[in-house]
N, C-alpha and C positions, 0 to 999 in steps of 0.2 A: 570669227570676229564680228561676222554680219555686218560688216562695215564700218564699224564705230572704232574711233581710238579709245584704248584703256588704259589707265594707270592704277596700278595695285601698290597701296600703300601700307606697311605694317612695321613693327617697331624691332622685329627680329632681323638678324642679318640674312636669312634666307627663308624660303617657303618650306613651312613644315619643319623647321629647326628645332621644335620642342618634341618633335616625334622622331625624325630622321636623324642618322648621323651627319655630320658636317658635309661630307664630301658630297652624299646623296641630295642633301637640302640646296647646295650651291648647283647642282646639277639642275634643279628644277627652275632656278633662277634663270638659268640658261634656254632651258626649254620654254619657258613662258616668253623670253626676249625674242627667241626665234619665232614664236606666234605672233609677234608685235605688240605684244604688252609692255607698257614701261613699268618697269619693276624698281620702285624704290624702296629699298630694305633699308631698314634703320631709322625710319621715320616716324613719328607719332604725331597725330592729329590733332590740333588745339583748338579749332573752330570749325564749323560748318555754316556758312550764312547765304540767304539768297542774294542774288544781285538781278533785277530784272527777270528774264526767263533762264538764268543760268544760277549755278551754286559754286561759291567761293569755298575752296578748303586750304585752310592755313596748317603747314606742318612745320615740325621743327626736327632736326636731325640729332640722333643720339649722340651725346657726348660734344654737341657742339651749340652754340648760342645763334643760330642762323636759323632764320624763317625764311620758307618758301611758300608760295602761294600757287594755286592751279586752279583755273575756272573751267568748270565742267557741264555737262547738260544733265546730268542724273548723279545720284550717290547710291551706292549698294554697301551697306556696313554689316559686317560678320563681327558681331561683338562677344559670343557665346552667351551663356545666361548666369543668372544668380538664382539659386534655388529659392523659391518661394516657401518660405518654412514660418510665416509668422502665425497663421492659424496653428500650426503644430505646436509652436512655442506658447502661445494663448491656451491651447489645452493641456499644456503642461508636460507634452511628450520630450524625451531626450532629443536634442539636437547638436549635432556637430558640425560636419561639412555638408550634412543634410539630415534627414529626420532618419536617427538610428534604428535599425530593425535587426531582429536576429535571425537565424537560419530559416525560420518558418516565414520571416518578412512580418512578424509582429513588431509594432513598436513598443515602448516602454509600458504603454496601456494596452494588454494583451488583447482587448476586443479591438484594436483599431491596427489595421495594416496599411503599409505604403509599399510602393513599388515604382520603378522608373527613374526618370532623371533627379528627381527629389530625395530618393533614398540611398542612404548610406548603409552597405553591407560587407561583412566579412567573407572573404575569399579563402578558404582553407589551403588549396593549391598555392595561391601566390601568397599565402600567409601575410594579408594585408587588409586594410578596410578600403573599400570602393565605392565610387559615386560615378557611374558612367551615364555620359549623355549620347546615346546612340540606339538606334532602332532596334538592333538584335537584344539589347537588354531591356527595353521598354516592353518590347512584344513576350519575351520568354519570362521574364520577372513579373509582369501581369498577369500572365496565364498561371503563374505559381502561384501569385498573391491570390487568385481567385480560387484556386483549387485548395489553401489552407482555410481560406474565409468559409468554404462550404464545408470545413471539417476534415479534410484529408490534408494533414498537415504535411508539407513538402519541407525538402532540406535543399535550399537554393545554393548549389555550388558550381554554377553554370560560369564559366568564363566568356564573357561577352565578346564578339568580334565586330569589327567595324569596316568600312570599305571607303573610298572615295575614286573618281574618274579626273585624271588630270591631263586634258587634251586626250593623246592618244595612248597615254600610262592609265594603267589603273593599280589600284593596291589594295590587297585584304590584309588585314591585321587582326590578331588576336592577343589576348593577354596585355601583359604591362608593356606598351611600347612608348618608351621614356628615353630620349637622346642623352640624358644624363648616366644612364648604365651603359656597361661595356657593350659593346656590338662587333658581331662577327658577321661578314658578309659573305655570301656565296653566289657569285655573279655568274649565270650563263652569258650576258651580255652587260657589261657594266652600266648600270643605272637605269638600264631598260628591260631586263629580265633576270630575276634572282630573288633570293629572301635574304633577309636580314634576320638576326637573332639577337635577341636582348639579354644578357648575362648577368647574373650577381651571384657570387661566392659559386662559381662553375654550375650554377642551375640556369635553366632556360625558364625565363618569366616570360616572354612575349615573341613574336614573330611577324614579320611583316614581308609579304610576298608581292613582288612587283613584276608586272606584266605588260606586254603591248595588248591593247585590245583590239578585238578583230572587227570587222563590219557587223553592222546590226541584222 
């Protein structure tokens, strides 16, 4: 922790609860607390205001009319993104959760292509429309869009993968990793090494592999 006290504030009940089944997500709460992080689950941030050299963060607990206050040296906010589609809309392109593209990554105007975080595409293996905010998708989709723009029309059916490190734990995931799906866990060491499969109608839609990280 480089000598600093850290508080982590988020509205869900556990770290990664949108991705992981409840038992795995709760185990991450425990891991972060073991590492000295004050985990404040189920709280939303209502305001962030300067006070001298400090910052005052006011929060409210989910389901309670109780406000809390924490005074800190600095704030790091992870807020996600809202795709910037205003230019696409002004150009008359079809927009839904992002800029709609076909299998060759063409927009509704066939001379205009879109790729990366802002593009919504159909994945035939998952049988659903996706907009993915991860490095693998941005790199792979951008290269595919470049080939299509150069006249070599591709079929973008890549299933994006993503990863993250959580102290000494790492995970690598691919496909539709959503805690609302049925999950089946195959643990070699519970919550530290194994694979979680995400199922729908007896079909695997995604998987997340959890493992301990080795030394650099």
